[in-house]
C-alpha angles and dihedrals in degrees: 000000000000118000092238091061094057118095120234089244095054091047095049090045092056092046091051091050096048101032086200127095095212095049092044093049089051092052091047093044093233135115120264094241091053091048092048091050091048091051090051090054091049093048088050089053091051091045095229145067112271099179134033113217122214139153089268092056135259132332128187122249117222087259089048091054090054093048094048092048089052097048094045088055090051093047091050092051091047090054091050090052091050091050090052091049091051089051091054093053125086116270131016117292139129127081124310109208114198133175114198136182108255095241091054092044090054101042112022112018100063092067091048095047091048090058092042095050091046091053098038107031093165094064117095117217124221110185131188121183129189145105119325093259089056090052094050091048090052088054094046090050092049091239093132139029098225138009131207116204141166128241128021109325123212095218128147096193129071114318137162136173116255100187146322124231126194124244120237136197102229127198145134094234112024113086100168129044094234090061091077088077091059103041124091092202114111128262105235108213132193112217120192135156092266127087092259094099092049092048090056091047091052093048092047095051094045090049101042108014090218138074124256114269093235134011140189114197120202131176099220124064092211089057089051090051095048093048089052094046089052091055101251092129144308129288143180112246133177117246092243089073094050136071136176095264099079110116122213092004122128116210115194117185117231117237122215126220090270093055095255130117115281106237142185120222129219119205136192115216138181147136119276094247093059092059090063091066113098096226090052093047090050093049094049090048092052092046091053090051092048095050091047091052091046094052 
């Protein structure tokens, strides 16, 4: 894209995101001298300096902060108008912006997106993954159309449960739940910012009335899984991370206080306005079909 075809707002927005002339010029596909000259012209039009240049990069002046806040608001509103126009046109197009809990993004979403892209090739996908708190923040900040999180969400907008998967005690040696009180091998625990860790703690104490003899705490569930599969200890993992191809691995379902399976819920969330967009409607419809077929 030629520099002359870029709007002032797009150029300033990229500069404010990168705070670095080289990185901004690479994103805008222009040379640094051309970008610098264009910025000087823009600052002359505004009648003030917007950025301070130094060897460490760029920093915004107080006037620059006001201008960037203004243009980001304009660009956001422009995107919303374009999305609405896309939704009025025939067919399903536009961009589908999703934020998904990492565990769902790794183990469930790829199959869904494969079907969705095959059915709606004109739709662009923007995907963010992270912990549930990251997903909720993306929704609050209007960065995405829909979020998919684990646990029990405190959400006032539209929400519905996608599926529930059981929790298992997983190990290479333990074959019965009561054996955890006898083993000296460590309990490998996954600790995130969600309530998953606390749910496991509550289940353990209500079941055994005592703490595990030894523990290893990690911050990634895939790390927890790999340590367990390599025989370093036992762990409690949700069914979404497991399949029937694990060799030499015992999977014992956890039982709740009512005698049922202890499960972990997955929810789809969003604001009402997002569900009027055709690409969002199409995705939700496909997700419902997928979950019904999987159950």
